[in-house]
N, C-alpha and C positions, 0 to 999 in steps of 0.2 A: 430759431433752430438752428443747430449749426448742421454738419452736414453727418456728421456720428450719429446724433439725435439723429435726423431724419431716417437713418440707414435701419438702426435699431426700431422706430416707428412703422415704417416703410420697407423692411427689408425685400429683396430680392426674392424671390422665390426658387428654390433649390429641391430638385427632381428627382436626386441622385438616391432618395432612403427609403425604404419599405412604412409601411404603419406599423408593423409587430416585427418585432426578434424572430430568428427563424428557434429560437428558443426561449420562446415567451410563455407565463405562468409560474417559473419560478419567481423565489421571492429574492427579487433583484435588489445588489447591492445592497443587502441587510447586516452580513456579518463585516468585522473588524479583521487588521493583520493576527489578534490574537485567537481567534476563532478561526480562521484558517491555518494558523500554523496547528491548534488543536486538532485539526484533521487528519492532518500528516500525519504527528505524533502519535495520534489513537491508532489510526492504521498500523504505526509501525509498532507501538506498543511495548516503547524502551525495556519499560521494568518487568515485563514481562521473557521479553525477548534474552534479556540479560543474563538470566539465569537459564531458560531451558534451551536458546539457541546455543549459548558458551558449552553447554551439557554435549550438546550435537555433536558441535564439532571436535570437543573430544573424543569423542566415539570414532571420529574417521580420520582424525590428525593428533594424536593426544601428545608428539613430539614437537607440534608447530601451531597451538591452541591460540594464543597470542599473535604470532604473527599471521594466522589467516584471517583472524579479525582484523589486522591494522591493515592489509592485503584489498579485503572487501572494504574496509572504510575509504581508502582512498579509490577504489575503482565506482564506490557509491557516487564519492564525492563528482568524478569526471562526468558520471551519466547524469548529475543533477545539474552539472552546466549545460548541457547538451540540450535537456528536456527547457531549463531556462528562457534558452534561446527563442522555444517556440512560446512559453509562457509570456516574456516581457512584448509577445507582439499579437497575442488571441487569447481574447477573455472565452474559454470553452469550456465545456461540463464533460466533454468526453476524453481528455487526458489523450493518452499515447493513440489509441483510437484516431483521433480528430487531427492530431498532428501528424500523424505516418500520411494518413489518407492525404494532408496537405502538401507533404514536400514526393508524395512517391506513386499518388493516385489510389483511388477507387481499390484496388486488389489487393495491395499490401494495408491500405486501411481496416481491410476487412480482416484480414491475416492476424496485424497487427489488436485489432478488436475484439477477436475469440484468445487472443494471448492475454489480453489484461483481463478480461472477464474470467479465465481458466483463476489469473493469479490472485483478484482480490475473491472470487467464490471461495477456491482453496483455502487461501488463509482464513477467511471469515470462519469457513468450516474449523480451520485449525484454532481457531480463537474459541470456539464454543467449546470444542472437545476439553482443550488447556482449562478453561473457566470451572469446567465441570470437576475436572481431576483433581484442581485443587481445593474448591471448593467443598469436594468431598472427603477429600485427605483431611481437612480441617476438620468433619463433621466427624472425621473417624477420630482424631483425636480426643473428641468430648465425649460420643457416642460411637466403640468400635462395633456396633452391631450394623452402624449406617454404612458400611460397604457394601459395595456388589450391584448390581445392574440397575435393579430398581433404582436404587440412587441418585444413579448415574444418569436414567432415564428422565429422572423427575429435575434434577438439577438441568438439564440439556435445555427443558419443557420451558423451565421456566425462564434461563437465559433468552431461548428464541422469542418470546410473549414480549418481556420487557424490550431487546433491541427494536425488534416489530414496532412497539409502542413509542418510543424512541424517534425513531424513521419517521415514523407518520406525520407525529407531533413539529417536525421542523429542523432545519439546518441549526440555526439559533440555541434552541434547546441540547440537542445531541452534540451540537461541539462542545457546548461550555459543562456537560456533563462531562466531555469526555475529557476535557482539558483539570479539571476538576480533579477526577480520577486520576490521570497520568501525573500530573503535577505532587498527590499526595503521594502516589505510588513510587516515582521515582525517588522524592526526598527518604522514603521510609530506607528503597535498598539502598541509598549512596551513603546514606549516616551509617546501616548495618556493616557495609563495605568498607567504610573506612576505620570503624571500630575493629573489623574484625585484621585490617592490614596491621592494625597499630600490635593488636594482641599478637599477631602469628608471628612478628619482629621484623629484622631486618631480611632482606630478601637478594638473592643474587640474580641480577638483569639476564644476565648471560644463558642463564640456567630456566627462566622463566619464561625467557623469549624460545628458549630451542633453536638460538642459533647453530648452526652447522651438525644437528643433530636428524633436521627435518628431511621427510623425503618429498623429492616435486611434486611425484601425482597425490600424494595425501597433502600437500599442501596446497595445491591448485583444487583438488574434491572437498577440505575443510574452508577453503575461500570461499566456495559455490555456499556452502552450508550456512557460512556467516554473510553470507551476503544476503540471504533470507533474513535475517536480523534487520535488515534497512529496508527490504522493497516495502512500498507504500508510499517511500518518501516522496514519491511527486503525487501522490494524492490529493494535494491541494489544488493542482490544476482543475480538479473536477468541481470546483466551488469558482471558476472562474465568472460565471453569472452573478451567482450571488455573493461574491465579495466585494468588497468598497476598494476603490482604487487598484483593481487587479491585476494589470500588468506591471503596479508595483508589490503588490503584497503577496502574489502567488509566489515571482523568484522568490524572494526574501522566505518564505515560509518552508517551500522544499527543500533549499542550502543549508540554512539553522537547520531542517531536522535532522539532516546527515549529520553535521558538527555535534550538534548535542547530544545525539542517540551515541555517536561513534566514541566520544566522550565516556559516555555510562558502560560501554560493553567494555571498552581496554580496561578499566579501571575492574570490572564485573570479573574480564579472564584473568588478571594481572591477582586478584585475589583467590580465585579457585584453585587457578594452577598452584599459585607459590602455598596456599593452604593444604590440599590434599596432596604435595609434594613433602611439607613436614610431617602431615600423617603417615605418609607412606604407602600414601592409598591412592589404586585409579582412580580418577578423577570419572571417566567414561560408564564406569560401572554403578554410578551412585544413583539412588532414587530421586535425592532432592540435595542436592550440592550443599546449596545455603542454609538448608535444616540441617544437616550433617555438620557440618561450620561451624555453626552459629553453637550447636549442642558440643562440639568437641573444644569448644574456646570461651567456654562458660555464659552463653547467651542465646540460650535455648531460650529463652522467651521472645527475644528478637526474631526466632525463627517463625514462633507461630505469627507474629505482627507482620513479617516481608512474607508467609504466604498468603494474608489478605490483601498485600496491596498488588501481589503478583496476579491474585484472582481478578480484583478488581481491573486490574490492567486487559487481561484476557476478553474481557465484557467490554471495557474500551476498544478494544480493539477490532472485536467483534461490528462495533458501534460502527467504525473508521473505514473499514475492508469495506462491511454493505453500503454506508454512503455514498462510498467513490463507483463503488457497483452498479448502482441504482441509476447513477447519475451518468453512466456510459451508455447501460440500457433505453436511458429515457432518448439520449440523442439518436441512439438508434431508431429508436420508433420514430421519432422528428424527420430524421435522415429518412424513412423507409425501406431502412436495413429491415426493421423489425414489422410489426403487425402495429398500426396506428395506436392500441390502446397502452403497448407501451411508451407513449410519448404522452400520457396524462398524466394531470396535475390535479392536487387534491386545491378545491373550491376556495379552501378557507385557508390551509396552511402553508399553499404552495410549493407543496413535498411533492416528487415524482411518484405519487403513489402507484399507478399501472404499473413502472418497474417494479415497487415494492410487491407488487403482486404477485407478478413473475419469479421473480428472483426467491422469496423468501421459503417456498415449498421445496426447492432446492437446498438454500443452505440449510434451512433448520430437517431435513429430512436424511440428507445424506449421512448424517455423523450419527444416526439411531439406525440406519441400514447397516453401517461398519460395526455397531456395536452386536446387533442381532445377530451378524455372523460370525459372531464371536470373535473379535480380533481384539486385540488386548487395546489400549486407550491409549498407550504409549506408542504401538503400532499404529494405529489411526492416527496419531498425530505426525508422526515420522512420513506416513507416505501422503496428507493432505499437506506439509510444509514445502514437501520435495516438490509435490504437484503443482502447488502455487508457486514454488520458486523459478519451477521451469517457464509456466506462464509469464509469470515475470520478465525472467531473462528474456524471454523470445522479443515479447514487447518492447524491451530495451534496445536489445539491438536494431529491430525495426525502424526505432523510431532513433538511432545514431546514424544508422544511414540515414533517414530520409533529411537530417536537420542541414547537412550542407548543401544539398539539391534543394530544401527549402531555402535555405538564406542566397545561394545561388541565383536563382527566380527573380527573390524581390532585390537583389543589388545589395547585400548585406554581409557577402560572403566575407570570411576572414581566413587567415594561415592558421592561426591560433584554434580559432571555432573548429575547424576540418580535421585537424592533427588531434584533435581530443577527442571529438566523435568517432574519429575513425578508428584509432585506437581501441578504446571503449569498445567500439562493434566486434571488433576481432580478440580480443582478451576475454570478452561476454562469451563467443562463439567456443572458444579454445576452453575457458571455463566448465561448463555447460557439458561439452563432452566428456572430458575429462569426469565429471561429475557421475556422468551416468556411468560411464566407464567402469568407474571405479564400485558403484553401487549396484548396476547389474553382476559384477563379478564376488559381492558382499551377497549373491543372493537376493538381493531387494527385488523389490516388485515396482517402485517408483515408474523406474523406467518404461518398463511395460505398459501401467496405466499412463504416464503422460503419453507413450506412441500413441495407445487407443484412442486418446482425446484428440491427438494433434491430426491423426485419420480423419475421424470424423470434423474436428474442425475444415481441415483440408477440401473435404467432398460437400459440406454446409456453403463454405467459400464458395467454390466451383459452381457449385448449382445457381449461386444467388448473380454468379459474373452473365453467367449463360441467361439469366432474363434479358440481358442487353445494359448498354453502359448507359441508355437514355434514365435507366429506371433508377440508375444511380449516381446522375449529374452531381445531387446534390448534398455528395457522400464529405462528411468533414464539418461540417454544421458549426459555426460559434456567434458568440450574441455581436450583434450590430447596434451603431445607435439606429434610432426611428426617427421618422419625421417631426414627431412632434418634441424631440429633445434638441434640435438646432433652428437655427435664428432663420425663418423662412423655410423653413423644411416642409416640401409638399410630399407624401407622399406618391411613389410611382402609379399611374394610373389614373390619381384626383386630377381634375382640373382647379387653376385657379379661378378667380373672379375675373370676369369679363376673359376669358380666356376659351 
């Protein structure tokens, strides 16, 4: 027997590993790269965002719609690169909550966790409202009597039940449903946009870009709204436990989501801006830009098909956003930040059933309350996407600040990573302040809703910190190798034979 064979047969005991991972119970290493990519793509919902967010940007920054989206794409790519610094080193389920805690400590981690929960939750509500809006729009086209709050409520209830069922059944089912829906939706939208561009005819690139006509404040505000079309790209990081080869596949999924989504958004923005410019109509005042362009250029049937794709994309977004939300809540439950039931998993499906039960009444209930209060569904969508975007951006700012600190602590800091992270944090902060200033000046309520949520979250964080640092010693847990996976591994506290 060789020395190597003896070492394998009778390895020296290694005591530095636990018997169980801190995030034990999830369906570990069960999904591949395309499933992980599907999670981020579903949370972003590019097919839906390519139409709805372009319209919102045009309402705030009509002369620089395309430039705003390009600005948001570049900024998202910088943030994606920064978040990937963590994703290449930690297999986590807590996204920016875990990453920020590892870089800046418990207080900043809790703040980032609160912000990303607001982001995931509000965007999930936005997606449910958007899905109901487009499904009702489709129903009215074949059955005019279908319009009204009763239909909206029925569609919302059906969407919520479907999303809850998919979440409970497991990540493989939810990610593959989301991937199938988004591939078909993006394909439909892309084909329609290309055909529309051909029908519109030659365009003037400078006129479409709005170079020289853009107001800097409107450009910044439009850029923040455009950034909401990208938020969620990091949600692949919530599958660090469930992904195969997570330190490779999660960072790839994060970056590729930004690249693919950005390409579609630019195509959508150029098509819609050029199309409405040719028609001499304001894009920002359209109820459904794609339908209006399709009808104007002899593609009315395609508009209906696109609406089906958009509605499906919204539902996929609700699945993706709520999947990410429940993983963060699950991690907080395991960290002791939330009550222990939040960290409970389904014994058969390996899904965070405790977090699903905690989150879903809020995610499904708030959209109903907004409609019951008489808020127009488009206004409700505007408020939820603005609040959700603010939550995401605050979380991104904190994780960008945390990255250089984390990398320096482990001895892997570089000048490039520090510059990218710092630039991203500064630009995000300035853009967020500008957006809220413009929105408040226009009479918007999003800034006040976000401020109220921020105050409540800050109070909750302070009260949690006052319980003492010892209660937060384990905050920011991530998946770790266990003794049974290591040659010679012996769980801490166990004795070896003869020991």
